[in-house]
N, C-alpha and C positions, 0 to 999 in steps of 0.2 A: 637338398635345396626347394625340392614341391613346396616343402611347409614353410621358407620363408617367402614364396611367391604368396601362397594362401593367408600369410599374416599382414604381407603388407597390403593384399585385395583388402583383409577385413578391417586395416588402418584406416585407408581410404573411405571406405563404404562408412563406418562410422563416425560421427561427427558429437566426438566427447567435450564437457564444457573445460573452458579453459580456465586457469585459475585469474585471468583478468576478461574474465568474462560476465557485462554487466549490460544491460537493458536501461532503454532510459525512455521512459513515457510523460507525456503531456495527458492531463484528464479535465475535460470540461465537465465541472460537477453542477447539479443543483442542492443546496446543504441545507435542510430542513430541521429546525434548533426546538424542541418544548420543554421550558423550564417549568419543574412544580415547586412546589412548595412540599416537601416531605410529609410531615406533623397532618397538614391539613388534605392534603393531595390536589390542592386548588392549583390550575396553569395559571403560571405570573405572566407570562406572556411567550410568542411562537415567533419565532422569525426565519426566515425564507432569503438565501440569496444564491445567487451565480457564483463560482468561485472557479478559480485554475490550479488544480494541486500536479507539481511534477515531480518524478519520482527517479529514485536510483535503485536499480534490482540488480545484485548481487547472486548470482544463480549460484557461483559455487560455494560460497559460504550461506548460503540460504539466508539472506537477511534484505533487509531495505530501508531506505529514509527516503525523505523527502526534500523539497528544499528550503523548507522551514526550520527542518528538525537538526540538530547536529548529531542525536543519537541513530542507532540502526537497532531496528526492530526485527523479531524472528519473521521466519516464514516456511511453508512449502510450495512447491508446485505440484497440482495436483489435478486430473481431468483437464489438462492444458490450460488450468487457472492457478495466480497465484492466491493463495489462500492464509490470511493472518489472525489467531486469536490474541487480543491484547487484555491482559489481567494484571492490574496493576492497584496497586495499594501504598500509598505513601504519602505522610503529611497530612494526615484530612481527606486526602480526595483518592476514592476508588473510580478506577475506571475499567469497564468490561465492554467486550466485543469484539467484530469480527469484521473484516477487509476481507473481499475477493474483485479480482481482477482476471478478465480474460487476456493471456498473453498472447495462447499459440491460434488462432491468428488473432490481434490485439484489437480489444473490444470495450464491453461495458463493465464500470465500476458500481460494484454495491456496497453500502457498510451500513450497519449499524450501531450505534456504540453509547453506553448508559456512562454519565459520572454522575457522581455524589459527591457532593462539597459543602460539609455542614449541612444546613436546613433546605439546601437545594437540589432536587434532581434535574438532571438536563440529560434528553434522550436527545442524538443526534443520529440523522438518515442519510445519506449523500447515496446518489444515483449520478450518474454521466455516462460518456463517452470518453475512451482514451485511443490515444494515437502514437506513432514512435516518433523521437526528435534524437538528437544525437547528442553527445557528450556536452560541447557547447553550448546547446540549446539550457540544459541542465545546470549546468554552471552560472548564465548568464541570469537565470531566473533565482537563485540562489544568492548572487549579489544584489538583486535588487531589492530579495525581501528582508535585507541585513539594514 
């Protein structure tokens, strides 16, 4: 009987991730893009804009998506941060980069991604601040993006 009591105490003390354990974030970012012609290495143009990125993070299945995407990306939680490495190469488009978001506590977002498509290379850097939102705010952002 004392083993059962100890087990019950341990179950209450530990907070495991549930199958439906999601985190929703909204991140206010500054995105800087540099477009370069690959052959000459000449910068074609640079753009900077402020934007909002809304994320749904599935802790149990180690994946995330944004309000603009229909697909999920793989990620890991390490050092209280969401970390994702992106490596895709399909239909003449190569995408390589990383994303890091503080999630415990929710805080900074940093990302650097390189796109190569045909004769143009694009380097995109994002930085910003994130905060927690609820599922309805994520769904509203997704509807607005359609």
